[in-house]
C-alpha positions in Angstrom: -31.0 -9.6 -6.0 -27.4 -10.5 -7.2 -26.3 -14.1 -6.6 -22.7 -14.9 -6.4 -22.4 -18.6 -6.3 -25.8 -19.9 -7.1 -28.2 -21.8 -5.1 -28.1 -25.1 -3.2 -31.4 -27.0 -3.0 -32.3 -30.0 -0.8 -35.4 -32.0 -1.3 -36.7 -34.6 1.2 -39.7 -36.8 0.9 -41.7 -36.6 4.2 -42.3 -40.4 4.1 -38.5 -41.0 4.2 -37.8 -38.7 7.2 -37.0 -40.2 10.6 -39.5 -39.2 13.4 -36.9 -36.7 14.8 -36.3 -35.1 11.4 -40.0 -34.9 10.8 -40.5 -33.1 14.2 -37.8 -30.6 13.3 -39.4 -29.7 10.0 -42.9 -29.6 11.6 -41.5 -27.2 14.2 -39.9 -25.0 11.6 -42.9 -24.9 9.3 -45.5 -24.7 12.0 -47.8 -27.5 10.9 -47.9 -31.3 10.6 -46.4 -33.0 7.6 -48.0 -35.9 5.8 -46.6 -38.7 3.6 -46.8 -37.7 0.0 -45.5 -34.3 0.7 -42.0 -33.0 0.0 -39.9 -30.5 1.9 -37.6 -28.3 -0.2 -35.0 -26.2 1.4 -32.9 -23.6 -0.6 -29.7 -21.9 0.5 -28.8 -18.9 -1.6 -25.5 -17.1 -1.5 -25.9 -13.3 -2.0 -23.2 -10.8 -2.8 -21.5 -9.7 0.5 -21.9 -6.0 -0.3 -25.6 -6.5 -0.9 -25.9 -8.3 2.4 -24.2 -5.4 4.2 -26.5 -2.9 2.5 -29.5 -4.9 3.5 -28.5 -5.0 7.1 -28.1 -1.2 7.2 -31.5 -0.4 5.7 -34.8 -0.4 7.5 -37.1 -3.5 7.2 -39.4 -1.6 4.9 -36.6 -0.7 2.6 -35.4 -4.3 2.7 -38.8 -5.5 1.6 -39.0 -3.0 -1.1 -35.6 -4.1 -2.5 -36.7 -7.8 -2.4 -39.9 -7.0 -4.2 -38.4 -5.1 -7.1 -38.5 -1.7 -5.3 -42.2 -1.9 -4.9 -43.9 -0.1 -2.0 -45.0 -2.3 0.8 -48.8 -2.5 1.3 -50.3 -0.6 4.2 -51.1 -3.8 6.2 -47.4 -4.3 6.8 -47.7 -1.6 9.5 -50.4 -3.4 11.5 -48.7 -2.6 14.8 -48.2 1.1 14.1 -49.7 3.2 16.9 -50.1 0.3 19.4 -48.4 0.4 22.7 -45.9 -2.4 23.6 -48.5 -3.9 25.9 -51.1 -3.9 23.1 -48.7 -5.5 20.6 -47.9 -8.2 23.2 -51.6 -8.9 23.7 -52.1 -9.3 19.9 -49.1 -11.5 19.6 -50.2 -13.7 22.5 -53.6 -14.2 21.0 -52.1 -15.2 17.6 -49.6 -17.6 19.1 -52.3 -19.2 21.2 -54.1 -20.2 18.0 -50.9 -21.2 16.1 -50.0 -24.8 15.5 -46.4 -23.7 16.0 -47.2 -22.9 19.7 -47.7 -26.6 20.4 -45.0 -28.0 22.6 -43.1 -30.5 20.5 -40.4 -32.4 22.4 -37.5 -32.9 20.0 -34.7 -35.3 21.1 -31.5 -35.6 19.2 
């Protein structure tokens, strides 16, 4: 992956977050955060031509490019052959068990 301007990195100690900030991070990450942890967010600028090329390729090709042109493992096609209804049922069962499915009320 070619980087044009580098990378911006932001680190935040969980113990220093306001309750609203903490709720936002917990919602994004899908689980509770604890004091003594640190959240690190990185923003990377990629070459515009590479971004355009990635948007015109299939998701499998995108993954292969990001993984050094390696072939994706077979489990990446877990939904292959399932009907839309079957995929929906699988996703519902996964989301029902996910901490991210909890209703977290975020007020700004």
